[in-house]
N, C-alpha and C positions, 0 to 999 in steps of 0.2 A: 504494500500500500504506500509506504513512504517513498520507495523507488519510483512508483508509478507517477507520483506528483512532483518528484524532484526536478525533472526536466522542465515542465511548464512553469514551476515556481522560479527556477533559475533564469529561464528565458524572460519571464515577466519582470523579474528584478533587474536584469541587465538592461532591458528596454526602458524601464522607468528611470534607471540610473542615467542613461544617455540623455533623456529629455530633461530630467531634473538638473543634471550637471550643466547643461547649456544655460538653463535659466539661472543657475547659481552664479555663473560667471558674468551675467549681465549686471553692470553697476546699478545699484538701487539704494533703497533706504537702509537695508541691513548693512551693506558695505560701508555706507557713509557713517553709520553709528559706530561700527567697530573701528574704522580708521580714525575717527575723531577721538575715541577713547584711547586708542594706542598712542596718538600724538599728544593729547592733552593730559592723560591720566596715567599712562603706562601699561605694561603688559598685563598686570593682574586685572585691571579694570576692563581692558580690551577683551581678555578671555572671559571675564564675567559677563560682559555684554553679549559676546558670541554664544555662550552657554545659555543665557536667558533667551536669546533669539531661537536657539535650537529647541529649548523646552517648549516655547510657544508653537513652533512648527510641529513638534511631536504631538502636542495636545490637539492641534487642528487635524493632523493626519489620523490620529486614533478616533477623533470625533467623526471625521468623514467616513472612516471605515465602519463605525457603529451606526452611521446614518443620521447623526445629530446635525451635522452641518448642512444636510439637505434642506433644513429649515430656511437657510439663508437664500436658497434658490426658490423655495416654494412660498415663502412668506415675505412679502414686500415690507411689512412692518418690521420684522426682525432684522432684515438687512438694513433698512433705513436707520433704525435705532443704533445698531452697532457701528454703522458708517458714520453717523453723526458724532458719537462718543469718540471714535477713533480719530476723526478729523479734528475735533477740539483738542484732543491730547497731542496730536502732532503739531498743530499750530502753536499750542502753548510751549511745547518743547523747542520749536523753531525760534519763537520770539525770545525765549530765555537764553538760548545759545547765541543768537545774534546780539543780544544785549551784553552778554559776557564778552563777546568778541570786540565790542566797542569800548570796553573798560580799559583803564590804564594797565599795561602789562606789569606783572610782578618782576622784581629785580632778580629773584632766584626761583625759576619755575619749579625746580625739584622740591624746594621747601614748601611749595604751595600744594603739593600732591598729598591728599589724604588717603593713606593706605589702610585705614582701619577696616575691620570686618563690616561695619555698618555702611561705609562708603562703597566697598566692593559689592555688598549685597544690593545697594542702590543701583549700581551699574547693571547687575543681573536683572533687577526688577524693571529697569527701563527697557532692556532688550526684550524681556518677556511681555511687558505691557504693549510695546510698540507692535509686536507680532500678533498678540491675541486680539488687539483692537482693530486689526486690519481685516475687514471681512473678505477682501479679495484673496487672502491666503486660504480661507475656508472654501470659497467658491472654486479656487484652483484645485484643491484636493477633491472636492465634491465632483468636479468635472473630469479630473484626470484619473483618480483611483479606479473607478469602475472599468476603465479600459485595460487595466493591468491586473485584474483579479481573475486568475484561472478558475475554470469550473472545478467544483469538488473540493476546493480549498476554503476553509473558514475565512469569511471576508474580514472579520475583525483582526484575526491573526495576520493575514496577508497584508492588509492595509497598514497594520502597525509595523510590519517588516519594511514595507516601502517607505514609510515615514522615517524609520531609522536610517535607511539607505540615504535618503535626502539629507538627514541630519549629518551623517558622516561626511558627505560631500561638502556640505556647508562648513563644517569645522575644518576640513582640509584647506578650503579656500580662505577662511578667516585666519588660519595659522600662517598661511603665506603672506597675507596682508600685514599681520602683526609682526612677522619676522622682517619683512621689508621695512616697515616703520621703525623697528628696533635697530636695523642696520644703519638707518639714516637718522638715528636719534639725536646726534649732536646738532645737525642742521634743523631738524624738525622741532627741537626744543627751544629754538629761538622765540622770544616773546612775540615778535612780529608775525612769525609763521603760525604760532598757536592762535593768535588773534584771527588771522585769516582763516584758519581751519574752523574755528568756532563760528565765524561769520558765514562761511560757505556752507558748513553742515547745517547751521540754523536755517539758511535760505533754502536748502534742499528739503529739510523737514517741513518748513512752512509751505513750500511748493507742493509736496506730497499731500499735506493736510488739505490744502485748498483744492487740489485735484480730486482727492477722495471725496470731499464734500460735494463737489459738482458732478461726480461720476454717476453713471447708471450701470445697472448690471449688464 
């Protein structure tokens, strides 16, 4: 029985990995958040943000496999509520980062980094919240997963496996981004560069929030 389903499961996983991998490489909100954390806060905060994003992706994937996120495509009200909350959250984060970017830079950037557990947890929570409050992630999984669920395999289990595959690809990509940022740390830690990064990332978040608010399914 296990051998019988091994081939279709492997084929579905590889096919989904190819599609999800291409989407992962497309620069977007998640990439901007992790890069900003790597430049402004350091590796711990960057990885915390990446793990938070991954947790949100995993929740959406499992929810889609269980059929929960289908509500987003079936219920206009559910989609609109989540979209509105997500848009407000992104706009607020964007304005906050742009405001920080306009502030006077600190003399010693390293001294300003808060590496406490609470601060690292906050970075994780921002990554999680940004992902969970984006209904388009749920719609993506609701639309994509059914195409990669082989017959005879429990949908919840297979959907969860595919979500984990997507997470692994995302973490590899984020690790590359964080490593590159770390290699250029001396240049990136310049106050002027950090201000630009905060301003640019804030503008990206603000743009995503406004686009989400005006988007349709």
